[in-house]
C-alpha positions in Angstrom: 196.0 -15.8 134.8 194.2 -18.4 136.8 190.7 -17.0 135.9 191.7 -16.8 132.3 193.0 -20.3 132.3 189.8 -21.5 134.0 187.7 -19.7 131.4 189.6 -21.0 128.5 189.5 -24.5 129.8 185.7 -24.2 130.3 185.3 -22.9 126.7 187.3 -26.0 125.8 189.2 -27.2 122.8 188.4 -26.4 119.2 185.8 -28.7 117.8 185.5 -32.2 116.6 188.2 -32.4 114.0 190.9 -30.4 115.9 193.7 -32.8 116.9 195.6 -32.6 120.2 198.3 -30.0 120.1 201.0 -29.7 122.8 202.2 -26.3 121.7 201.8 -23.5 124.2 200.3 -20.1 123.5 202.9 -17.4 123.9 200.6 -15.1 125.9 198.3 -17.3 127.9 200.5 -20.3 128.5 197.6 -22.5 127.5 198.3 -25.5 125.4 197.0 -25.4 121.8 194.2 -27.8 122.4 192.7 -25.5 125.1 193.2 -22.2 123.4 190.2 -19.8 123.4 188.0 -20.4 120.4 185.7 -17.4 119.8 181.9 -17.8 119.4 180.8 -17.9 115.7 184.5 -18.7 114.8 184.6 -22.2 116.3 184.9 -24.8 113.6 181.4 -26.1 113.8 180.0 -22.6 113.6 182.5 -21.2 111.1 181.8 -24.1 108.7 178.8 -26.4 109.0 177.6 -29.6 110.5 176.1 -32.3 108.3 172.3 -31.9 108.1 171.1 -35.5 107.7 173.7 -37.7 109.2 175.5 -38.1 112.5 178.8 -36.1 112.6 181.9 -38.1 112.7 183.2 -36.7 115.9 182.1 -34.8 119.0 182.0 -31.0 119.4 182.1 -28.5 122.2 178.8 -28.2 124.1 178.9 -24.5 123.4 179.1 -25.1 119.7 176.3 -27.7 119.7 174.1 -25.4 121.8 174.7 -22.4 119.6 173.9 -24.4 116.4 170.6 -25.8 117.8 169.7 -22.4 119.4 170.2 -20.6 116.1 168.2 -23.2 114.1 165.3 -22.9 116.6 165.5 -19.1 116.3 164.1 -19.5 112.7 160.8 -20.8 114.1 157.9 -18.4 114.5 157.1 -16.2 117.5 154.9 -18.4 119.6 153.1 -15.3 121.2 152.0 -14.2 117.7 150.8 -17.7 116.6 147.1 -17.4 116.7 146.6 -20.7 114.8 147.6 -23.2 117.5 145.6 -24.2 120.6 148.7 -25.4 122.3 150.0 -23.4 125.3 153.3 -21.6 124.8 154.0 -19.9 128.2 154.4 -20.9 131.8 155.7 -18.9 134.7 159.3 -19.1 136.0 158.5 -21.4 138.9 156.9 -23.9 136.4 160.0 -23.7 134.2 162.1 -24.4 137.3 159.9 -27.4 138.3 160.1 -28.6 134.7 163.9 -28.7 134.6 164.0 -30.4 138.0 161.7 -33.2 136.9 162.5 -33.7 133.2 164.1 -37.1 134.0 160.9 -38.6 135.5 159.4 -41.5 133.6 155.6 -41.6 134.2 155.4 -45.4 133.6 158.0 -46.2 136.3 155.6 -45.9 139.3 158.0 -48.0 141.5 160.8 -45.4 141.2 158.5 -42.4 141.1 155.6 -43.3 143.4 154.9 -39.7 144.4 154.6 -38.6 140.8 152.2 -41.5 140.3 150.2 -40.4 143.4 150.1 -36.8 142.0 148.8 -38.2 138.7 145.9 -39.8 140.6 145.2 -36.6 142.5 145.0 -34.7 139.3 142.5 -36.9 137.4 140.4 -37.1 140.6 140.4 -33.3 140.7 139.4 -33.2 137.0 136.7 -35.9 137.6 135.2 -33.6 140.3 135.5 -30.6 137.9 133.5 -32.6 135.4 130.8 -33.5 137.9 131.5 -37.3 138.1 129.0 -38.9 140.5 132.0 -39.9 142.7 135.6 -39.0 142.1 136.7 -42.1 144.0 134.4 -44.2 141.9 135.7 -42.8 138.6 138.8 -43.9 136.8 141.3 -41.9 134.8 144.8 -41.5 133.5 147.2 -38.9 132.0 148.1 -39.3 128.4 150.4 -37.7 125.7 148.0 -35.0 124.7 144.2 -35.4 124.0 144.8 -37.4 120.9 145.9 -40.4 123.0 143.1 -39.7 125.4 140.6 -39.8 122.5 142.0 -43.0 121.3 141.6 -44.6 124.7 138.0 -43.3 125.0 137.2 -44.7 121.6 138.8 -48.1 122.4 136.7 -48.3 125.5 133.6 -47.6 123.5 134.5 -50.3 121.0 135.4 -52.9 123.6 132.1 -52.3 125.5 130.2 -52.7 122.3 132.0 -55.9 121.4 131.4 -57.4 124.9 127.7 -56.6 124.7 127.4 -58.1 121.2 129.2 -61.3 122.2 127.0 -61.7 125.2 124.0 -61.6 122.9 125.7 -64.0 120.5 125.8 -61.4 117.7 128.5 -60.4 115.3 131.2 -57.9 116.3 132.0 -57.0 112.7 131.6 -53.5 111.2 131.5 -51.2 114.2 130.8 -47.6 113.5 131.3 -44.3 115.4 129.2 -41.2 114.8 131.1 -37.9 114.5 130.7 -34.3 113.2 132.3 -33.7 109.8 134.2 -31.0 111.7 135.8 -33.5 114.0 139.5 -33.2 114.9 141.9 -35.5 112.8 142.7 -37.7 115.8 139.2 -39.3 115.4 139.9 -40.0 111.8 143.0 -41.7 112.9 141.2 -43.7 115.5 138.6 -45.0 113.0 141.4 -45.8 110.5 143.7 -47.5 113.0 141.1 -49.6 114.8 138.9 -50.5 111.9 135.8 -48.5 112.9 133.6 -47.0 110.3 133.4 -43.2 110.7 129.9 -41.9 110.1 130.2 -38.2 109.6 127.2 -35.9 110.2 127.8 -32.9 107.9 127.7 -29.4 109.4 126.0 -26.7 107.5 124.8 -23.1 107.8 121.7 -24.4 109.5 123.5 -26.9 111.7 126.9 -25.4 112.4 127.8 -28.3 114.8 126.6 -31.8 115.6 123.4 -31.1 117.4 121.3 -34.3 117.2 119.6 -33.3 114.0 118.9 -36.5 111.9 120.9 -38.6 114.3 118.5 -41.5 113.8 119.7 -41.8 110.2 123.2 -42.7 111.4 122.6 -44.9 114.5 122.2 -48.6 114.2 123.1 -51.8 116.1 126.8 -51.5 115.2 127.2 -48.0 116.6 129.7 -48.0 119.4 129.1 -44.4 120.4 128.8 -40.8 119.5 131.5 -38.2 119.9 130.5 -34.7 121.0 133.0 -31.9 120.8 133.3 -29.2 123.4 135.1 -26.7 121.2 135.1 -27.6 117.5 138.6 -27.2 116.2 137.4 -25.4 113.0 135.5 -22.7 114.8 135.6 -23.1 118.6 131.9 -23.7 119.0 130.4 -26.2 121.6 128.3 -29.1 120.4 125.2 -29.3 122.6 125.9 -32.5 124.5 122.6 -32.6 126.4 120.7 -32.1 123.2 122.6 -34.9 121.5 121.8 -37.1 124.6 118.2 -36.3 124.3 118.2 -37.3 120.6 119.8 -40.6 121.7 117.2 -41.1 124.4 114.5 -40.9 121.7 116.4 -43.3 119.5 116.6 -45.8 122.5 112.9 -45.4 123.2 112.1 -46.2 119.5 114.7 -48.9 118.8 116.1 -50.1 122.1 119.6 -49.1 121.1 121.5 -47.7 124.1 124.3 -45.5 122.6 126.8 -43.8 124.8 128.7 -40.5 124.4 132.4 -39.7 124.6 133.0 -35.9 125.0 136.1 -34.6 123.3 136.8 -31.7 125.6 140.2 -31.0 124.2 139.7 -27.3 124.7 136.3 -26.8 126.3 136.9 -29.4 129.0 139.1 -26.8 130.8 137.0 -23.8 129.8 133.3 -24.7 130.4 133.7 -25.6 134.2 135.0 -22.1 134.8 133.2 -19.9 132.4 129.9 -21.8 131.8 129.5 -23.8 135.1 125.7 -24.2 134.6 126.1 -25.7 131.1 125.3 -29.4 131.3 127.8 -31.1 129.0 129.8 -33.4 131.4 128.9 -36.4 133.7 125.7 -34.6 134.7 124.5 -36.0 131.3 124.0 -39.7 132.0 124.9 -40.9 128.6 128.4 -39.4 128.9 130.7 -42.2 129.9 134.1 -40.7 129.2 135.6 -37.2 128.7 139.1 -36.3 127.4 141.0 -33.0 127.4 144.3 -31.4 126.4 146.2 -30.2 129.5 148.5 -28.4 127.1 145.7 -26.3 125.7 143.5 -24.5 128.2 144.9 -26.7 131.0 147.8 -24.2 130.6 150.6 -26.8 130.7 153.5 -27.0 128.2 153.0 -29.5 125.3 152.8 -33.2 126.0 149.9 -33.8 128.4 146.3 -34.9 128.2 143.7 -36.5 130.5 140.8 -38.9 130.1 138.3 -39.8 132.8 135.5 -42.4 132.8 132.3 -41.9 134.8 132.8 -45.1 136.8 135.4 -47.9 137.0 132.9 -50.2 135.2 132.8 -47.9 132.2 136.4 -48.8 131.4 136.5 -52.5 130.4 138.9 -54.3 132.7 140.5 -56.3 129.9 142.0 -53.1 128.5 144.0 -52.6 131.6 147.4 -54.4 131.7 149.2 -55.5 134.8 153.0 -55.3 134.2 156.1 -55.7 136.2 158.7 -53.2 135.1 161.9 -51.9 136.8 161.1 -53.8 140.0 157.5 -52.6 140.3 154.1 -54.1 139.7 151.5 -51.8 138.3 148.3 -51.5 136.1 148.7 -49.5 132.9 146.2 -48.4 130.3 147.9 -46.4 127.6 149.1 -46.5 123.9 152.5 -45.3 125.1 154.8 -46.8 127.6 157.7 -44.7 128.8 156.7 -41.1 128.8 157.6 -37.8 130.6 156.2 -37.3 134.1 157.2 -33.7 134.3 154.0 -32.3 132.7 151.9 -34.1 135.3 153.8 -32.3 138.0 153.3 -29.0 136.1 149.5 -29.7 136.0 149.5 -30.3 139.8 151.5 -27.1 140.3 148.9 -25.1 138.3 146.0 -26.7 140.2 147.7 -25.6 143.5 148.9 -22.3 142.1 145.6 -21.1 140.5 142.8 -23.0 142.1 139.3 -22.8 140.7 139.2 -19.0 140.9 142.6 -18.5 139.4 141.6 -20.7 136.4 138.4 -18.8 136.0 140.3 -15.5 135.9 142.8 -16.7 133.3 140.1 -18.2 131.1 137.9 -15.2 131.5 140.8 -12.9 130.4 141.3 -15.0 127.3 137.6 -14.9 126.5 137.4 -11.2 127.0 140.1 -10.7 124.4 138.4 -13.1 122.0 135.1 -11.3 122.3 136.8 -7.9 121.8 138.5 -9.2 118.7 135.4 -10.8 117.2 133.4 -7.6 117.9 136.1 -5.5 116.1 136.2 -8.0 113.2 132.5 -7.8 112.9 132.8 -4.0 112.3 134.9 -4.5 109.2 132.6 -4.4 106.1 134.5 -7.2 104.4 133.7 -9.8 107.1 130.9 -11.9 108.5 131.4 -13.7 111.8 130.8 -17.5 112.0 130.8 -17.3 115.8 131.9 -14.8 118.4 134.2 -16.6 120.9 131.7 -16.9 123.7 132.2 -20.7 123.9 135.9 -21.3 124.1 138.0 -18.2 123.3 138.2 -19.1 119.6 136.2 -17.6 116.7 136.1 -17.7 112.9 134.9 -15.4 110.2 134.3 -15.5 106.5 134.6 -13.0 103.6 131.2 -11.5 102.8 129.8 -12.7 99.5 130.4 -10.3 96.6 132.6 -8.1 98.8 135.5 -8.3 96.3 136.9 -10.3 93.5 140.4 -9.0 94.0 141.5 -10.9 97.1 140.5 -13.7 99.5 141.2 -14.7 103.1 144.4 -16.6 102.0 145.8 -13.3 100.8 144.8 -11.6 104.1 146.6 -14.4 106.0 149.7 -13.8 103.9 149.6 -10.1 104.5 149.4 -10.6 108.3 152.3 -13.1 108.2 154.4 -10.2 107.0 153.8 -8.6 110.4 154.6 -11.9 112.2 150.9 -12.9 112.9 150.0 -16.5 112.1 146.3 -16.6 111.5 145.1 -19.5 109.3 142.7 -19.5 106.4 141.2 -22.8 105.4 138.1 -24.4 103.8 135.4 -25.8 106.0 134.6 -29.6 106.0 132.8 -31.5 103.3 129.4 -30.3 102.2 130.5 -26.7 102.8 134.1 -27.0 101.6 133.6 -24.1 99.2 133.4 -21.8 102.3 136.8 -20.4 103.5 137.1 -19.0 107.0 139.8 -17.5 109.1 140.2 -18.4 112.8 141.8 -16.8 115.8 142.7 -18.8 118.9 143.1 -16.7 122.0 145.4 -18.2 124.6 146.9 -17.0 127.8 149.6 -14.5 126.7 147.6 -12.7 124.0 147.0 -9.5 126.0 144.4 -6.8 125.2 147.3 -4.6 124.1 148.6 -7.2 121.6 145.0 -7.7 120.4 144.6 -4.0 119.7 147.9 -4.1 117.8 146.5 -7.0 115.8 143.4 -5.2 114.9 145.5 -2.2 113.6 147.4 -4.7 111.4 144.2 -6.4 110.2 142.5 -3.1 109.2 145.7 -1.9 107.5 145.9 -5.2 105.5 142.2 -5.1 104.5 142.6 -1.4 103.4 145.6 -2.4 101.3 143.8 -5.3 99.7 140.6 -3.3 99.1 142.6 -0.7 97.2 143.9 -3.3 94.7 143.0 -2.5 91.1 143.6 -6.1 89.8 143.1 -9.5 91.4 145.8 -11.0 93.5 147.3 -14.2 92.1 145.8 -17.4 93.5 148.3 -20.0 92.1 149.9 -22.1 94.8 147.6 -21.1 97.6 147.3 -23.8 100.3 145.3 -24.1 103.4 147.1 -23.0 106.5 144.7 -24.8 108.8 146.2 -25.9 112.1 144.3 -28.3 114.4 
């Protein structure tokens, strides 16, 4: 009976509202408060917890776990989510390291000096990967995703512009930032939150990305910088950073305005160094002063990590760096957040050691091979026309051919594929071509060739079904399923 008693004790008493009971079970000899309470019949599972308020009392850990586990089970299957760029898989050793370091606070460099040292090693590795003139002469930091990294890059551009204007005795009012109309929403947030005018250069069929065309119409003395995207969220295409820089060179020659570039490498920053190493988009282009990336995208880390690196220490205005004393330590900090997880930094370092340059190349190449396979198969379907083919980052988009059908649209196809578990978004393109609807597939580590072949079977089956319709599908209530 000893094992049974131990097991029953571990399972614990019935939940929160069960009062102590000194009665003894006739068979087990266990007091009433410790009697076995079967799973799914414990009070919190047999009834319900309040949804929007704190429960009055505590519950068994098994009950709380089961409730949360079952709620989370209603989420989608991450492996079949081809809408998001965010990584959803790491190997068991990474999971073990994650659980061992979940309590580390990145800001507390006094208590976790080795994690702080590893953070520095990581951004120096990334600075070298991005061809900084000197990794030791660069400066960088980890962030909570690339959105924070972009905010910091934008703040540095604005502060440099302000300092230069004040030195010349000029106004620092009405700063502006030049962006593609297909820019990620974090840049809209930056301009909104920090009172910067966003000047959007519209994309079109002729200019599918920001490529320097007509840039002189947007640049003036209040321009703090230009954002170039390595992997446009809408389609996955690279913006030609070197070509943009050449356009800015001409503008400087004509006007004297020296405008710098921040590269938003949220996705491409961890793809181009491995798959397109000869492409000049990084610190080899002299106008590029800062680059950001999402470690939790093609950096292959679980969600919650980004990186930003400046070409040189001088490119990060010193008055944006705070010296703080916290928890017994003295440290510089440059971030929008304060306390934040340190575990993902260790996961990034683990992957750098685990994969190395060649390992990253193999992983990214495998994803791109699947993307190119899928885009080539999509192109064979009469209903579709490719927007791009996935040979930049492993992401591509397609549109419905004009006049192919009046019975269905890409939103209907997205709905049909969702019935099979696939999440493939359909959404309108940005302003100026917002009447164009596309679908996009993001290929991440974990979408195997075998799964891709299954996806193509489901797409062809869905298209065949939709093409056989004798009357138009309803369009009421259709909404964009676009995911950044």
